[in-house]
C-alpha positions as a Markdown table, in Angstrom:
| # | Residue | x | y | z |
|---|---|---|---|---|
| 1 | Met | 6.4 | 51.6 | -75.2 |
| 2 | Asp | 9.6 | 51.4 | -77.0 |
| 3 | Ser | 10.0 | 54.3 | -79.8 |
| 4 | Phe | 10.1 | 51.7 | -82.5 |
| 5 | Ile | 6.8 | 50.4 | -81.6 |
| 6 | Lys | 5.1 | 53.8 | -81.0 |
| 7 | Thr | 6.4 | 55.1 | -84.6 |
| 8 | Thr | 5.5 | 51.7 | -86.4 |
| 9 | Thr | 1.7 | 51.1 | -84.7 |
| 10 | Arg | 0.9 | 54.7 | -85.6 |
| 11 | Lys | 2.7 | 54.8 | -89.2 |
| 12 | His | 0.3 | 51.7 | -90.2 |
| 13 | Gly | -2.3 | 52.7 | -88.1 |
| 14 | Ile | -2.2 | 49.9 | -85.6 |
| 15 | Gln | -3.9 | 49.9 | -82.7 |
| 16 | Phe | -1.9 | 49.6 | -79.3 |
| 17 | Tyr | -3.4 | 47.2 | -76.4 |
| 18 | Asn | -1.7 | 46.4 | -72.9 |
| 19 | Tyr | -2.3 | 42.7 | -72.3 |
| 20 | Asn | -4.3 | 43.4 | -69.2 |
| 21 | Glu | -6.8 | 44.6 | -71.2 |
| 22 | Phe | -7.8 | 41.3 | -73.0 |
| 23 | Ile | -10.2 | 38.8 | -71.1 |
| 24 | Asn | -10.9 | 35.5 | -71.7 |
| 25 | Val | -7.9 | 34.8 | -72.7 |
| 26 | Glu | -7.1 | 30.8 | -73.6 |
| 27 | Lys | -4.0 | 29.0 | -74.7 |
| 28 | Met | -4.4 | 27.8 | -78.4 |
| 29 | Asp | -1.4 | 26.4 | -79.6 |
| 30 | Asp | 2.4 | 26.3 | -79.2 |
| 31 | Asp | 4.7 | 26.1 | -82.3 |
| 32 | Gly | 8.4 | 26.9 | -83.4 |
| 33 | Tyr | 7.7 | 31.2 | -83.3 |
| 34 | Gly | 5.8 | 31.1 | -80.2 |
| 35 | Thr | 2.4 | 30.4 | -78.1 |
| 36 | Thr | -0.8 | 31.6 | -79.8 |
| 37 | Gln | -3.8 | 32.8 | -77.7 |
| 38 | Lys | -7.2 | 33.6 | -78.5 |
| 39 | Ala | -8.9 | 36.5 | -76.1 |
| 40 | Asn | -11.7 | 39.5 | -76.5 |
| 41 | Cys | -11.0 | 43.1 | -76.1 |
| 42 | Gly | -14.4 | 43.9 | -77.8 |
| 43 | Leu | -13.8 | 41.8 | -80.3 |
| 44 | Lys | -12.5 | 38.3 | -80.6 |
| 45 | Val | -8.7 | 38.4 | -81.4 |
| 46 | Ala | -5.6 | 36.1 | -81.5 |
| 47 | Leu | -2.7 | 36.6 | -79.3 |
| 48 | Lys | 0.8 | 35.5 | -80.6 |
| 49 | Ser | 3.6 | 36.0 | -78.3 |
| 50 | Leu | 7.0 | 35.1 | -80.1 |
| 51 | Asn | 9.8 | 33.0 | -78.7 |
| 52 | Val | 13.2 | 35.6 | -78.3 |
| 53 | Gly | 15.9 | 34.9 | -80.3 |
| 54 | His | 13.8 | 32.4 | -83.4 |
| 55 | Glu | 16.4 | 32.2 | -86.0 |
| 56 | Glu | 13.3 | 31.7 | -88.2 |
| 57 | Pro | 12.0 | 34.7 | -90.2 |
| 58 | Leu | 8.9 | 36.3 | -89.0 |
| 59 | Ser | 7.4 | 36.3 | -92.5 |
| 60 | Gly | 6.7 | 32.5 | -91.9 |
| 61 | Ile | 3.9 | 33.8 | -89.5 |
| 62 | Tyr | 1.3 | 36.0 | -91.3 |
| 63 | Lys | -0.1 | 36.4 | -94.4 |
| 64 | Arg | -0.6 | 39.3 | -96.7 |
């Protein structure tokens, strides 16, 4: 795993999962930022795959 990802997830208490740990993965939506899927890994989650090189700021895809 990239050192930036390791540092960031550790610093912010974010749990890292490998994609193959998710079950029942179903596509929900495609938008300008990427693809959204729903899945399960012991709890229901949403997965967002970002399009590489997207010019819009990432702040448009999350809420604080």
